[in-house]
Every structure is written in C-alpha cells, then in structure tokens.
ZAMARGU-4260 file (C-alpha; in steps of 0.2 Angstrom, whole numbers, plus 5000, padded with zeros to 4 digits):
<rodrens>
0) 6246/5320/5540 | 6243/5304/5530 | 6240/5288/5538 | 6257/5279/5542 | 6260/5263/5532
5) 6271/5250/5540 | 6289/5248/5533 | 6290/5233/5522 | 6305/5221/5525 | 6313/5223/5508
10) 6330/5227/5503 | 6338/5244/5502 | 6338/5244/5483 | 6319/5244/5483 | 6316/5257/5496
15) 6312/5276/5495 | 6317/5285/5511 | 6310/5274/5525 | 6297/5265/5514 | 6297/5252/5501
20) 6291/5257/5483 | 6275/5247/5485 | 6271/5258/5501 | 6275/5274/5491 | 6264/5268/5477
25) 6250/5265/5489 | 6252/5283/5496 | 6251/5291/5479 | 6236/5280/5475 | 6227/5287/5490
30) 6230/5304/5483 | 6218/5299/5469 | 6232/5300/5455 | 6229/5290/5440 | 6240/5275/5436
35) 6249/5283/5422 | 6253/5299/5433 | 6257/5288/5448 | 6270/5278/5438 | 6277/5295/5430
40) 6279/5302/5447 | 6287/5287/5455 | 6301/5288/5442 | 6306/5305/5448 | 6304/5300/5466
45) 6316/5286/5463 | 6328/5297/5454 | 6328/5309/5469 | 6331/5295/5480 | 6346/5289/5470
50) 6353/5307/5471 | 6351/5308/5490 | 6360/5291/5493 | 6374/5297/5482 | 6376/5313/5492
55) 6373/5306/5509 | 6356/5315/5511 | 6338/5309/5517 | 6324/5312/5505 | 6311/5312/5519
60) 6320/5327/5526 | 6328/5335/5511 | 6331/5354/5513 | 6331/5368/5501 | 6349/5367/5497
65) 6348/5348/5493 | 6333/5350/5483 | 6341/5364/5472 | 6356/5352/5469 | 6344/5338/5464
70) 6335/5350/5452 | 6351/5355/5444 | 6354/5337/5438 | 6337/5338/5428 | 6335/5344/5410
75) 6331/5362/5409 | 6314/5360/5402 | 6297/5364/5408 | 6290/5346/5408 | 6305/5339/5418
80) 6305/5353/5431 | 6287/5354/5434 | 6285/5335/5434 | 6299/5333/5447 | 6291/5347/5458
85) 6274/5339/5458 | 6280/5322/5461 | 6290/5327/5476 | 6276/5338/5483 | 6264/5324/5482
90) 6277/5312/5491 | 6281/5324/5505 | 6263/5328/5508 | 6258/5310/5508 | 6272/5306/5522
95) 6267/5322/5532 | 6283/5332/5529 | 6277/5349/5534 | 6293/5359/5532 | 6296/5353/5514
100) 6305/5364/5502 | 6298/5369/5485 | 6306/5369/5468 | 6307/5387/5462 | 6303/5384/5444
105) 6302/5402/5440 | 6321/5404/5444 | 6325/5390/5432 | 6313/5393/5418 | 6308/5411/5419
110) 6290/5417/5418 | 6280/5426/5404 | 6295/5430/5393 | 6305/5437/5408 | 6324/5434/5408
115) 6329/5421/5421 | 6345/5432/5424 | 6334/5447/5430 | 6325/5435/5442 | 6342/5429/5449
120) 6348/5447/5451 | 6332/5451/5461 | 6336/5437/5472 | 6354/5442/5475 | 6348/5460/5479
125) 6336/5452/5492 | 6350/5442/5499 | 6361/5457/5501 | 6348/5467/5510 | 6345/5452/5522
130) 6364/5451/5525 | 6365/5470/5528 | 6352/5468/5542 | 6360/5452/5548 | 6344/5442/5544
135) 6345/5424/5537 | 6344/5421/5519 | 6327/5414/5520 | 6321/5427/5531 | 6303/5433/5533
140) 6298/5451/5531 | 6298/5454/5550 | 6316/5448/5551 | 6322/5461/5539 | 6314/5475/5548
145) 6299/5476/5536 | 6310/5482/5522 | 6299/5486/5507 | 6314/5485/5495 | 6318/5467/5501
150) 6300/5462/5499 | 6299/5469/5482 | 6315/5460/5477 | 6308/5444/5484 | 6292/5446/5473
155) 6303/5450/5458 | 6313/5434/5461 | 6296/5425/5460 | 6294/5431/5442 | 6282/5445/5445
160) 6283/5461/5435 | 6289/5477/5443 | 6272/5484/5443 | 6264/5469/5451 | 6277/5468/5464
165) 6275/5486/5469 | 6256/5483/5470 | 6258/5467/5481 | 6270/5476/5492 | 6257/5490/5495
170) 6244/5477/5499 | 6255/5467/5511 | 6259/5483/5520 | 6241/5487/5522 | 6238/5470/5530
175) 6253/5472/5541 | 6246/5489/5547 | 6229/5481/5551 | 6238/5467/5561 | 6248/5479/5571
180) 6232/5489/5576 | 6223/5472/5581 | 6237/5464/5591 | 6241/5450/5579 | 6255/5445/5567
185) 6255/5444/5548 | 6265/5428/5548 | 6253/5419/5560 | 6237/5426/5554 | 6222/5414/5556
190) 6207/5411/5545 | 6196/5421/5557 | 6208/5436/5558 | 6209/5436/5539 | 6190/5436/5538
195) 6189/5451/5550 | 6202/5460/5539 | 6193/5456/5523 | 6178/5465/5530 | 6187/5482/5527
200) 6192/5477/5509 | 6180/5483/5495 | 6169/5469/5489 | 6176/5470/5471 | 6184/5457/5461
205) 6199/5467/5457 | 6203/5473/5475 | 6201/5456/5483 | 6210/5446/5469 | 6225/5457/5471
210) 6225/5456/5490 | 6223/5437/5491 | 6236/5435/5477 | 6248/5446/5487 | 6246/5437/5503
215) 6248/5420/5495 | 6264/5425/5487 | 6270/5432/5504 | 6265/5417/5514 | 6274/5406/5500
220) 6290/5416/5503 | 6287/5413/5522 | 6286/5394/5519 | 6269/5393/5526 | 6260/5377/5521
225) 6242/5381/5526 | 6239/5399/5522 | 6222/5405/5527 | 6219/5414/5510 | 6202/5406/5507
230) 6195/5418/5520 | 6197/5432/5508 | 6181/5429/5498 | 6181/5435/5480 | 6165/5439/5471
235) 6161/5430/5455 | 6167/5437/5438 | 6153/5448/5431 | 6146/5442/5414 | 6154/5453/5401
240) 6142/5464/5391 | 6145/5471/5374 | 6147/5489/5373 | 6145/5490/5354 | 6138/5505/5346
245) 6122/5503/5336 | 6123/5504/5317 | 6117/5522/5315 | 6130/5528/5329 | 6144/5518/5321
250) 6140/5526/5304 | 6140/5543/5312 | 6157/5540/5320 | 6163/5533/5303 | 6157/5549/5294
255) 6165/5560/5307 | 6182/5551/5305 | 6182/5551/5286 | 6178/5569/5286 | 6193/5574/5296
260) 6206/5566/5284 | 6219/5566/5297 | 6228/5554/5309 | 6214/5555/5322 | 6201/5550/5310
265) 6213/5536/5304 | 6214/5529/5322 | 6195/5528/5323 | 6194/5520/5306 | 6207/5507/5311
270) 6198/5503/5327 | 6181/5501/5319 | 6187/5490/5304 | 6201/5480/5312 | 6195/5480/5330
275) 6213/5483/5337 | 6217/5488/5355 | 6223/5506/5358 | 6241/5500/5361 | 6241/5490/5345
280) 6234/5505/5335 | 6248/5517/5343 | 6262/5505/5339 | 6257/5502/5320 | 6271/5504/5308
285) 6270/5506/5289 | 6280/5490/5287 | 6266/5481/5296 | 6255/5483/5281 | 6259/5471/5267
290) 6256/5473/5248 | 6244/5458/5249 | 6231/5468/5259 | 6235/5460/5276 | 6243/5468/5291
295) 6254/5460/5305 | 6249/5464/5323 | 6259/5461/5339 | 6245/5459/5352 | 6244/5454/5370
300) 6258/5442/5376 | 6268/5447/5361 | 6258/5436/5350 | 6259/5439/5332 | 6244/5438/5320
305) 6240/5444/5302 | 6223/5451/5298 | 6215/5456/5281 | 6213/5475/5279 | 6197/5483/5273
310) 6198/5494/5257 | 6192/5509/5267 | 6207/5507/5279 | 6219/5505/5264 | 6212/5521/5255
315) 6214/5531/5271 | 6232/5525/5273 | 6236/5529/5255 | 6230/5548/5258 | 6241/5549/5274
320) 6258/5556/5273 | 6273/5545/5278 | 6284/5556/5290 | 6290/5541/5301 | 6292/5523/5302
325) 6276/5523/5313 | 6259/5526/5306 | 6256/5538/5321 | 6273/5546/5325 | 6276/5554/5342
330) 6286/5569/5346 | 6301/5560/5353 | 6304/5550/5337 | 6294/5534/5342 | 6275/5531/5341
335) 6262/5540/5351 | 6256/5533/5367 | 6240/5523/5369 | 6233/5537/5380 | 6235/5549/5365
340) 6225/5537/5354 | 6212/5536/5368 | 6210/5555/5368 | 6209/5555/5349 | 6194/5543/5349
345) 6185/5553/5362 | 6188/5569/5352 | 6181/5562/5336 | 6166/5554/5344 | 6161/5570/5352
350) 6162/5578/5335 | 6150/5565/5329 | 6138/5569/5343 | 6140/5553/5352 | 6148/5559/5368
355) 6165/5553/5375 | 6168/5535/5368 | 6182/5524/5374 | 6194/5515/5362 | 6188/5498/5367
360) 6170/5502/5361 | 6177/5502/5343 | 6183/5484/5346 | 6166/5479/5353 | 6158/5487/5338
365) 6169/5479/5325 | 6167/5461/5333 | 6148/5463/5335 | 6145/5468/5317 | 6157/5454/5311
370) 6147/5441/5321 | 6130/5448/5317 | 6133/5448/5298 | 6143/5432/5296 | 6136/5421/5310
375) 6153/5413/5311 | 6159/5415/5329 | 6174/5404/5326 | 6180/5416/5312 | 6177/5431/5323
380) 6187/5423/5337 | 6202/5422/5325 | 6200/5439/5319 | 6199/5445/5337 | 6214/5435/5342
385) 6205/5428/5357 | 6211/5412/5365 | 6193/5406/5370 | 6177/5408/5360 | 6168/5413/5377
390) 6179/5429/5377 | 6173/5433/5359 | 6155/5430/5364 | 6156/5443/5378 | 6161/5456/5365
395) 6146/5452/5353 | 6128/5457/5354 | 6114/5447/5348 | 6101/5458/5339 | 6082/5456/5340
400) 6081/5450/5323 | 6093/5436/5326 | 6083/5431/5341 | 6067/5430/5331 | 6076/5419/5318
405) 6081/5407/5332 | 6063/5406/5338 | 6057/5403/5321 | 6070/5390/5318 | 6063/5379/5332
410) 6049/5371/5322 | 6043/5353/5324 | 6028/5346/5316 | 6016/5360/5319 | 6010/5370/5303
415) 6001/5386/5306 | 5984/5388/5297 | 5987/5400/5283 | 5975/5415/5283 | 5968/5423/5267
420) 5979/5437/5261 | 5973/5454/5266 | 5975/5469/5255 | 5985/5483/5263 | 5975/5499/5264
425) 5981/5513/5253 | 5990/5527/5262 | 5978/5540/5267 | 5979/5557/5259 | 5981/5571/5272
430) 5982/5559/5286 | 5988/5564/5303 | 5994/5582/5305 | 6010/5584/5314 | 6011/5600/5325
435) 6027/5607/5316 | 6028/5621/5329 | 6031/5608/5343 | 6042/5598/5331 | 6054/5612/5327
440) 6054/5617/5345 | 6059/5599/5350 | 6073/5599/5337 | 6080/5615/5344 | 6081/5609/5362
445) 6063/5605/5370 | 6063/5587/5376 | 6045/5582/5372 | 6042/5564/5366 | 6024/5567/5359
450) 6029/5576/5343 | 6042/5562/5338 | 6029/5549/5341 | 6016/5557/5330 | 6029/5559/5316
455) 6034/5541/5318 | 6016/5536/5316 | 6014/5547/5301 | 6029/5538/5293 | 6024/5521/5298
460) 6008/5523/5287 | 6020/5523/5273 | 6032/5508/5274 | 6049/5511/5267 | 6052/5528/5274
465) 6064/5532/5288 | 6070/5548/5297 | 6087/5549/5304 | 6095/5563/5314 | 6113/5566/5318
470) 6125/5579/5326 | 6120/5586/5343 | 6115/5572/5356 | 6117/5558/5343 | 6098/5561/5339
475) 6092/5545/5329 | 6074/5539/5328 | 6071/5520/5324 | 6055/5514/5316 | 6049/5496/5317
480) 6034/5496/5304 | 6018/5487/5308 | 6012/5484/5326 | 6029/5487/5334 | 6032/5505/5333
485) 6045/5514/5344 | 6054/5531/5345 | 6070/5535/5354 | 6074/5553/5358 | 6091/5558/5364
490) 6095/5574/5374 | 6104/5589/5367 | 6119/5595/5377 | 6128/5609/5369 | 6115/5617/5358
495) 6123/5612/5341 | 6111/5612/5327 | 6105/5595/5322 | 6104/5588/5304 | 6091/5576/5297
500) 6090/5564/5283 | 6074/5556/5276 | 6077/5539/5268 | 6065/5529/5256 | 6068/5511/5251
505) 6065/5510/5232 | 6065/5491/5230 | 6067/5475/5239 | 6086/5478/5239 | 6090/5486/5255
510) 6104/5496/5247 | 6092/5504/5234 | 6088/5519/5243 | 6086/5538/5241 | 6091/5551/5253
515) 6085/5569/5257 | 6096/5578/5268 | 6091/5594/5278 | 6102/5606/5287 | 6090/5610/5300
520) 6073/5607/5307 | 6063/5621/5298 | 6068/5614/5281 | 6063/5597/5286 | 6046/5604/5292
525) 6043/5613/5276 | 6045/5597/5266 | 6035/5586/5278 | 6021/5598/5276 | 6019/5593/5258
530) 6023/5575/5262 | 6008/5573/5274 | 5996/5581/5262 | 6000/5567/5250 | 6010/5577/5238
535) 6026/5569/5230 | 6043/5573/5236 | 6055/5579/5223 | 6068/5565/5219 | 6085/5570/5224
540) 6099/5571/5211 | 6112/5565/5224 | 6112/5558/5242 | 6120/5574/5248 | 6111/5589/5241
545) 6094/5596/5245 | 6084/5605/5237 | 6086/5595/5221 | 6090/5603/5204 | 6079/5593/5193
550) 6060/5591/5192 | 6059/5572/5194 | 6049/5566/5208 | 6045/5551/5218 | 6030/5548/5229
</rodrens>
C-alpha cells in the first residue's frame, strides 16, 4: 500500500475521493509518471470523480458496475478507453484499493479484428452457465463446478481466439489437477507452489509461455491482484538461424520445378522468387496478379502488400491453365490447403535430390539471396513484409565472401608492402592421376572422401574449372581455388544414378561459361582421362548436350 497522505482542508470542488487534487498529483508523481502523463491522467480521474458525485458513488470504492457505467460515457476510441483505464489503475494502486475493478477494453473495442458482438455473446453464454449452476456472475472456476465450457467462454470474452481459448483451458485444467494432487488450490496458489509445478513443465519457450499466459488470464478473471506468474520461468528466445539453401541446391530445386511444368512446380517457383508463406501461396487468385507485373498479397494479420513479380514466375503462370478463380484450385471449389502446398514442396525437393524441404525454407532462401545480392536490408524487409528489420535479419545468411569484404573494409592508415608479382606456374601436363576405379565406385554409392579430394586437387591446378553433381543425395562439390581447397560429399540414399556437369569460366565475366553434362560417372571418367593427360576437351555446342557434334575444342 502506498504511504498515506494527509487530507488537505480544501473545498469539495477541489477534492478527488477523500483527497485533494494536490495530494493525488503527488501520489501519481511518486509512481514515476512524467508531468505530461500525470496531467493527462488527472483529467480522466477528475472526470471519473464528477461522474461518481452525480450518481452518488464513491470513486475510492467504485465497483465493476459503476466503472462500466462511467466508461460508457467515454468516446468509443482506443486512446480514450485505454487512457481512462491506466489513469484509474494508477490512482487506485496509489491509494491501496486492492479490490479495484478493471476496464474491459476488449469488450468495448474488440481485439485483433474480432467482432465485439462475438465477445459479448461469449460473456452472455458464460453468465447463463453460471446462472444454471447458481453461481454469481463474477464467479471463479471453482464456483461453477470447474465447468470447462464456462472457462472457455470467459476466455473468449477476453478476446482470445477459439483455438487459443481451448489451449488455455487445457493448460489450466492441468494446473488444477496438480493442485488437487498436492493439496492446494488453484485460486490461492503461491509463488513456491507454482515454482514446484513449473518443474514438471517442459523447459521450452512455447510450453512455458502458453502455461504462464493461460494462468495470467485465469487469475485476471478471478480478480487476483498479485498473481505468482513470475515463478513460471521462461527460457530466452533462441536466436533465429537462416535455413536458406545454398546456390547449387536452390538451382537444382528450380530446375526440378521448371521441368515439371505443373502447379506443384509453380508453387515452388513462387516460394523461391516471391518468398511467400504457404498459406499465402495456397490462397493466390488470378486476379491478384496485375497487368503491371505486380501481385497483391494478403499476409499475416490481414495486411495487404504489393510485390513485383519475377519474369520466370510470369512465364510459368502464362503456361498454367486457368480452371478456377484460384491459381491452385481445390477439390471443393475453393483453393488448396496450406498443407497441400507443404506436401508439394516436399515432393519436388525430393525429386531434386535435396530430401524433404519445408515450404518456409523457400522463404529463407529468397530473402537470403535478395539480401546477399543487393546488400539493402531495408528493401528486403519491405519485400518480406516484416514489421522489424531484426526479423528479416534472422532470415538472411551472411556468406564468407561478404564477411571477408567487411574485414577488408576496416582499413585505417596501414598500407601493406606490395610484393613483386610472381608468375603463376603453367599447368603440369599429366599431373596427378585420379584413381577412376575408386571414383566411379564412389559415385555409385561408396562413401570415400579420398577420390573426391584428389579430383578436387586436380581441378584446382587449373583455375576456372568446377565440377557439380546433382540428383541422388544432392551431390555437389565446391572448390575454392588457391590455398583454401575444400570438398563436400553428400550421402546417397535411394541408389538413383547421379549426373555431373563440368564447368569452365571463359572470361572475367562470371556468366561467360561453358558446360559439359554427363549422364553418369563412367562417361565423366572417360573425359577426365584425357583432361588429366593435358589433352583439350571438345567445346560443347550447347550447355545441355554431350558428346558435342562439332570439332571445335577448348583447353
């Protein structure tokens, strides 16, 4: 209880409850309110005092019915209702009014787009349940005989969604069962007792957040002023890690989606290039795509945004038949469910040799690539439709090259001594001999790292070359030329034959490359036999056919 302040001998017109305005102002000052906030709250407290005098009520002992009548005289707006509630709560807490009522702002203003009428209907159902059990209107759960329907309706009356209300009822019933086993009561649970109960709750953020929130809502219904909810310790939110695919895996998934030429592949392409959530993909309509190359998205919280559409998405859409108002029509006339989109993405990712990938991985990949190539986190945030840039940063992944650029950018006055240029040695003719028997055996299922490393060293002696593998097991080898040479080998799982492509950069332009594609390991081994002997490889007439049809060659 706050320290009592003597009542000043002033006139009734300058009094609030049993105190003068100066005394009330000092009470609010002690609650560390700013001057502006204090004067704002005083105006609402004085308005409540005038209402109480005109209706023969006492502000210092105002009950729920009287408070509801006063709030009904306020404008139905969030600033007015919330300011009145805060002002009265500060005043009553300062004078030590423990049984103070509370303004039910949800019933007046609604919550999260919910209809206030549905909230009032839930409250009426709860009152009827209490009346049928001869319990008072403001009954606690015990007085209604632990009626789960009554508790759910009371939660709904507080503006909770039906799903959340059901989850909270289950959580409260679990606490009540523990209290019965340990000889205590839910309504009078102490901090120590709640601490003992929390020991049996899994130490995960989601479990404990739901349990503590459910208890806080219940004790608010019970009118408890000092709930022991702090005894339910909640672990810190783990740092979000990007689940983005690397470039080669994303390209493999893109190729598999394009090759399908159906709605399953279209869902993957939309996820990769627009970064949409699965429920947003499922609910897309043809009318959402405008003629100006933008699409209208209705995302979380029914927030609407417009995004530019990549040309590959527009081309895929142009080849997709329109049989419904929805891009992905369902069987019952509406759209497919988000679960269906989730299954489609897993199916296409398995065909690409990447295993089972969740739909949200596509969103991580899109935002990571966008941030990596633009370096504009603010623009990526708008594209992702995130409220905070910290959320977008959790979706992105900083590559090694970007970290190296950051380190190089930290330059003060030091200038390194330039070493004389050293001529690069010419590629050795013959060079290392790759054991092709082991290499082919590895490609067909033997998991030995040695042959891959030898092949990597062979190609590293000739900068500009790279070997990629695809299909089974997402087999991809990355090469870092120079002193940092690495090889990464994935495991085969379903004995599907892999395919390989040999790539050579022809100029300083990274897009100026030539590809040799091989359907299996033996065909690759035969070509590498001439490659390691220093013989030229025939130049491919296209990026997709091997052996070539002309006699042109490139060393």
